[in-house]
N, C-alpha and C positions, 0 to 999 in steps of 0.2 A: 294024885299026891302033889304037894306043892314042888313047883319047880321055878328056878329062875335061870334062864338061859342067855348068858352073854354071846355077843357076836360083834365083829367089826375091828377087832385087834389086828395087829400086823406090823410089818417094818415100813418106817417111813423116815424121810430124810429130816434133818433139822430143818425147822421152819414150815414143815407140812402140817397136814390136817388129818384127822380121822374123825369119825363119827361111831361111838359105841352104842349099841342096843341092848337092853335086857328085857327079855320077854317073860312075863309072869303068868302062871297057872296055878290053879288048886287053891287059891284063896281071894278073898275080896280086895283086890288091887286099890280100889279107890279109898280104903280105910287106912292105908299104911303110907307114913312118910318113906320115901325111897332115897337111898343113898349110894355114893360111889366111893368105894376104898381103892388104895393101891398098896402094893407091897413089892418094894425093890429086893434084890438079893441082899441078904445080911442086915435088913432094916426092918423095923416093926411096921405092921400095917398101919396105915394113916388114913384118914377122912379127907376125901377130896372136895366132895360136894354133896349137898342134900336139898332136897325139895320137900315140901309139905304134901299132905294128901290131896289137897285141890289144887296145887301147882302154883299158889300165889305167892309162896315165900321160898326163897332158894338161899343159900349159904355157900361160900367158897373157903378153901384153904388160901392163906395169902399168897402161896407159891403158884397158884394156877389163876388167881383171880384176874380177870380181863382176858384171859385166853380160853378158858373152858366156859362151857354155858351147858347146864343141865335143865331138861325138859321132861314132861310126861304128857303121854295120851292115855287118860283113862278109859276111852272108849277102845282101845287096842290093848290094854293092860301092859304098856311098855314103857319104859324110862330111857331116856337118850343122854349122852355126854358128848357133846361136840368139842373137840379138842383142836385148837388152831395154835399157830406159832410154837409147835412142838420143840421141846429142848431134849437133849440126851439125858438130862436128868429126869425126865418123864418117865423113862424107861422103867416098867414095872409089870406086875400082873395086876389087872384091874378088876374088882369084884362088886358085884350088885349086891345091895343088901336092902331088904324090906323090914321096916321097924314100925311095931306098934308096942313100944315099950311099956306103955301104961297098962297093957295087958300081958306083959312079959313074954311078948311073941318077937321074934327074929329070925329072918331066913336069910341065907347066903346063896349066891350063885356060886359056879365052879371056878369062876375068873377066866380072863382072856388076855393074853400076852401083847403089850405093846412094847415095841422096841424102837428107839429114835436113834439112827446112827447114818453116817454117810459111808 
């Protein structure tokens, strides 16, 4: 069955770094655009970063541009989110998403908690 399993979340001090991973299985990973979303308590889920199927095109929310980097390894069926210079406002549950909207297909992971606090 389809699985997206996030890992790498945790507690980090402001200014620190974390690397999130999302391991995919049960579908043809290389056909899908991959995205990271986040949802803070009491707020709507927001798109943080996206990468196209080949990895050649990336996009970022303005709030994370220059600090976060999305990448993927199609041989390992994994997408990553490198997060640097973390701020308390980055605190949220981070979700991995596989998107092939042209076929009406969208998969979600279970989320991983990131907490930025001193």
